[in-house]
C-alpha positions, 0 to 999 in steps of 0.5 A: 711234054712239059720238058719239051715246052721248057726246052722250046722256051729256053731256045727262044730265049737264047735266040732273043738274047743273041739277036739283042746282042747283035743289035747292040754291037751294030748300034755301038761298036766296041771303042777299044779296037778302033784306032783313034789318031788323037791318042797315038804317040807323036811320031819322030820325023828326025830319023 
C-alpha cells in the first residue's frame, strides 16, 4: 500500500512539473529560434 501511495505522489509531481514547463514555454518562448531581422547580415543587392 505504501508503494502505491509513493507511486501516486510521483505521478502527480510529474504532471505538475510538465504543466509548469508548458506554462513557462507559453509565457516566454525560446528566443534562439526566433528570427530577428536586426541581427541578420546585410544583403548584397549588387548581384
